[in-house]
N, C-alpha and C positions, 0 to 999 in steps of 0.2 A: 504494500499500497504506499501512496507516495504524499505528501502535503508539504505545502508551504507556508513557512512562517516569513512573516520581515520585521525588520529591529529599523525603526527610525523614520519610516514613512517613507515621503518625497527621497527618492536616491538614495534608499536605503538598501540596508545588505538580506540578501532573499536565500534562505536555504532550504535544497530538496531533502526532504528527508525520507528515507527507506526505509520501511519496516519489515524485519527479517520473519517471514510468517511461523517459520518455529520456533524462533526465539525471542520473541515478540521487543528485539532492540533494535533503535534508531539508528540509523547513518547517516550523515549530514555533509553535503557537501555546498559550501556559500559561494553565490555569485550575486553580482551585482544588479539593481533593477532602477532605471530612470523614471520610476513610478512607484503606487501601491498596488499589489497586487486587486484588491477591494476597487480600485479604481471603477471608471465605467470605462466602454473601451476607448471612447474619444480621447481621455487622459493617458491611456497606454499606449496610443498609436504610435508615439516617437521614442520608446522606451529603446535603452541600449543594454543588449543583454550578455554580461561577461560569463563564459563559463569556462572551467578549466579543461574539459575536451568535447570532443564534439560527438560522443555517443549518445543515441535518444537511450531516454532512460524508460517511458512507459512501453510496456509489450501489449498488443492489440490485437485482440479478437474480432473477425467483419464473420458475422455469422449472413448465409443467403449472402453471398458474395457476387452471384452469377445475376444478378437483379441491376436495374437503373441505381437503384440507392447503394448498392454494395459499390458498387462501379464508382459513383461519384465521389464515396467515402474514401476509395483507394486514391483516385486522382486527388483530392484535396488533402490527403495525408503525403503526398508525395515531396511536400513541402514543409510537411511539419517537423522542427528540430528536434521533438523528444518524445514524439509518439513512431515505433515501428511495429510493422503488421509480423505478428507470428502465427498466426492460427487463419484460417479460410477456409468455408465450409460452404458447400453449393451440392447436395445429395446426388440431383440430376448430373452435375459437370464432377464429380468426385474423381480424382487421379487426372483431371488435366489442369492445362499450365492454364493460370491467368490471362497471360497474353492471347491465348488461343482462342479465348471466348471473349475479350476483347482487346483486339490489337490493336487499338490506338494508346495503349497502357503495356505494351510489351518489352517496353525500356527499363521497367520496375523490378528490380530482385524481390520477387515474392516467395512463400510458402506455395507448395501445390496445393490444391482444394482437394478437401476430403469431404465425407459424408459424416455430418453432427454426432453419429454414434463412435466415430472413429477420432474425432479431436481431443487430443491433450490440452487440457487448461494448465496445466502446472506450470505453462510457460508465457501466462498471460496474467493481465493485471487489469485489465478493461474491455468492455464487450460492446460492439455496434452488432445490433441484433436489428437484421435487413431482411424479415423472413414475412409470410403471410400473418393477416389475423386469423386467430385461433387453433394457430401452432406454437406461438410463441409463450403461452403462459407457462405449460408443463416442462418446454426447454428451459426458460429462466429459473423456473422453481428447481431443475437439476443442477445447475452449473453451481461449482464451488462458492462459499457464504463470502468469500473475502472478495468479489469482483465487482467493480464497478460496470454498471449497464447502460446503454442509453438504448431503448427498446422503438424501432422506429414505424413496429405492427401499431394497431389500433387497440390491442388488447390490455394497455394499460392506462388508455387516455380518460375513460367515463369511470366515474367515482362509483358512481352507483352501478353496484354490477348488474342488478336486475334490467337493469336500462340495457346494460348491454347486452345482456339474455335478449331482450325484446328488437333491438335494431341490428343485430349480427347473430339472429338464429341460433343460439347454443350457449349451453350456461355458461359461466367464467369459472375455469379449473384451476384459478390461484386466488381466492377474493383474500386471502392473509397479506400475498404481496401486493394485492390492490389496495390496500390499506397503507402502505408504506410508500407506494409510488409516488414523485412530485410530478407533476404536469410542467413539461418543457418550453413553456411560454419565455422565452432567455428575458427580455427586455421587461418582464412583467416579475418572474418569478425568480430574478437571479438569486437572492438570498437564499430560498428555499432548494434551489436545486445546488449551489455549493455545498450542502450538507447532504445532498439526497448521497442513496448507493445506487437506487432506481431511479430513471426518468423515462416518462412516455413521452416520448419527443413528438410536438401537434402534426396534424394534417396540415395539408400543403393549402386548404382552401380555409381553413380555420387561422391558420398564422395570415395568410394577406386580412382576413377580413376582422379580428381581433385587435390585429395592431392598430388601427385607428379606433374602433369603434369603444375598445373597452376605457382611455380615458375619457372620451366624451361621456360614458353612459356614468362612471365613476363621477365625473364632476356636475352632471345633472345639466348638459347641456342639450341633450336630444330627449326626445321622449321615448317612453320603451315599445310603444305600438308604432306601426305601420314601420318595419325596418325592412326594406326590399333589397334582395342583395342577388345581382347578376353576375355570375363568375364564371370563366373562361380559362381552360389550361389546356397546354399542350400536350401533347396525345402521351408523352413518357410517363405523365401522370395515370393514366390508366395502367401501368406495370409491362413488364416485358413476352410475359406469356401469350400464346400462340390465342389471337380471340379473333372471331369472323367479323366481329362489329369493329376492331382495330386496323384493319386490312388497309392498306394504302386506297384503293380504290372506293373502302365505304365512308373514309374520312376528308379525302383531298377534294378541295374546290367546293366546299360548304360546313357548316356550323352543326355538329351534333349534339342536342339535348339530351340528357340523360339523367335517371335516378330524381323524375320531378316527382316533388314533395316526399321525396323518401332516400332521397342520400345518406349514407350512414356517417355524413359528416355535421348532418344538423346538429344531433344532440350533444355533439363537442361544442361547436358553435352555443348554441342555448345556454351551454354549462357554462361556459366562462362568462357569457356576457350576464346570466343572472348572477353569477358569484359577485361582479360589483355593483350590480342594482341591487343586491338584497331584496331582489323582487324575480317572480319568473319572466323572463323574455320570450318568445315565440317571435322566429323570423320566418320572410316567406324567402325561400332560398332554390334559386335555380342553376345548376350549372352545367357547361357546353365544353364539349371537346372541339379544342382548333386544328387548324390543317398544320401545324407547327411542332417540331420536338419537342420544344419545353418552352418555356412560361406562362404565367398566372396573372390575370386581373380580375379584379372584385369591383364592379362599379355598385356603390351602394347609396339607395337612397333614406333620408330619414328628415325626420319633421323635425323641427327646432324648439327648445322649450321656448314659454312666451318671453319675449323680451329677448332673445338670441338671436344673435346675427351669423353670418357666415365668417363674417372676420374673427369671432367669440372662438369659434370652432375651430379655425387656421391656428389662432395663436396660441389657444391654448396646447395645440398637438405639436406647436413648435416649443414649446415652454414642455411639454413631455418629453420630449424626445432631442433639445438641445444637446446633449452630450453623448447621445449614442451613437456609436461609429454606424451601424449597420441598419439604422430606419432612418431615412430623410423626410423634411417637407419641403417640396420645391416651392421656388420663388411664386409668388401671385399670378395666377393664368397661366400657368407652365403647366401642359398634360401628359402624367407620367405614361410610358410606353414600357411594353416588356421588353423589347431588344435594348433597351438603357440599364437591363440588369441580368442581360445572358450570362452564363457562368459566376456569378458574382451572389456574394452575402446580401446584398443589399434588399431593403424597401423601402420605395418611392410612393410616397403619398400626398396628395392633396385634394382640396375642398374648392368644390366650385357652387355659386347658388342657382337654384333651380329656379325655370321661369313660374313656378306654381307657390305663390308667396308660402314665408314658413317653412319651405324646404331644400334639403340642400341635398348636394350629391358629392361622394367622396369617392377617389380612385386609389385603388392600390395597387401596386403590382410587384412582385419577386422573379425569381428563377424558382418554378416549382420543385425543382431536383435540390436546391441547394440553399437557399434560405427556408424553403418550403419542406427540407428534407434533410440531408445529410449534413448541409453548413449550420444550420442548426443544431445537428446534433455534436457536430465536432465542439460547436460552440459551447454545448451545454457540458459536453465531459472535459474542454479545456475549466472548465471553471469545477467541476469536480475534481479534477486533479490538482486543484490550486494553480493552473497556470494564465496567464492574461485572456481571455475569452475570443482574441482576436488573432491567436497564436495557427495560424497554418491558413488563415483566410482572408488574407491581403488581395486576392485575386483581384483584380478589375473587371468590369463588364469584358465581352468581347463584341466588337464592333465594328464593322458590320457583318 
């Protein structure tokens, strides 16, 4: 287990502590950090790390490495100074080289993929679990207790296990672990994530929706009724499995609405919004697949509270996220576009006056595979392991 302690606050001395699992002893080696580890990402952006050696210190397992989110984890970790992948699982691709499954990453030195039943977790400190929902609960329940886990499936996102059974059609198989799981919307639940061993990484749609709405609801600036969300995602959001509905000829040159009134992200969105409202919030949410590989836009229509203006919404979002590295409110009138976040961990937001008096339109864009999945997962594990949360996430958007 690894932890980081800070002496002296700004420009203080930082010690990475390794706890020997058998002897319960700590070994520390200092390096210097030009910021406090507890700082928000913007404050640690320009930190200078000086360490005695360049060896990576945290051993990572990637479960379900043959999917899109698994591949994105590998891409992001290629530039992480402290995390090294030691175990990769992919039951259908067991025994294969990762580079043969994802040739764009064949320059990376990685272990062969193995079936989960054959994985050796004695050489692992933390795990990214990129498996489909319904399969993750029992697997995580069977992992060694000392591991830190970020789960990218939906299995631990819903606090109410009866609600999980209603929306996912099966009973929850690890209800005691559900009680320990922390919801991983990083900018909102940072302190809880830092102290967690199991983090439920948010879904892509909920990330793009909750980041703008939660601060506005908590401040009482918008009404809890009549929240309408029109969300659009790149096809990678549907996963890598072969599905007729996701074939090129089914998706190209058109817009594909799906999950109307019954998408499984609805209870996750409503759980988060209801939590900050201290009251039940019900939303109208319709997702669509777009003929693009990655990217996500949520266009949100809200009714403002009495006496509130779009300027009030705008300035409150600026104040909320002014010290955040990965959530940015654009200049007035500037429209966020998915092409401006492609390949990055950024969320871009803005607020516009609706033609209907008293209503506002909020636009939020992310890359569904990065901030909507693997990037946020890495952001969370950085926090859990005591590293600055922007470590390994300095990729700028790809354009064009």
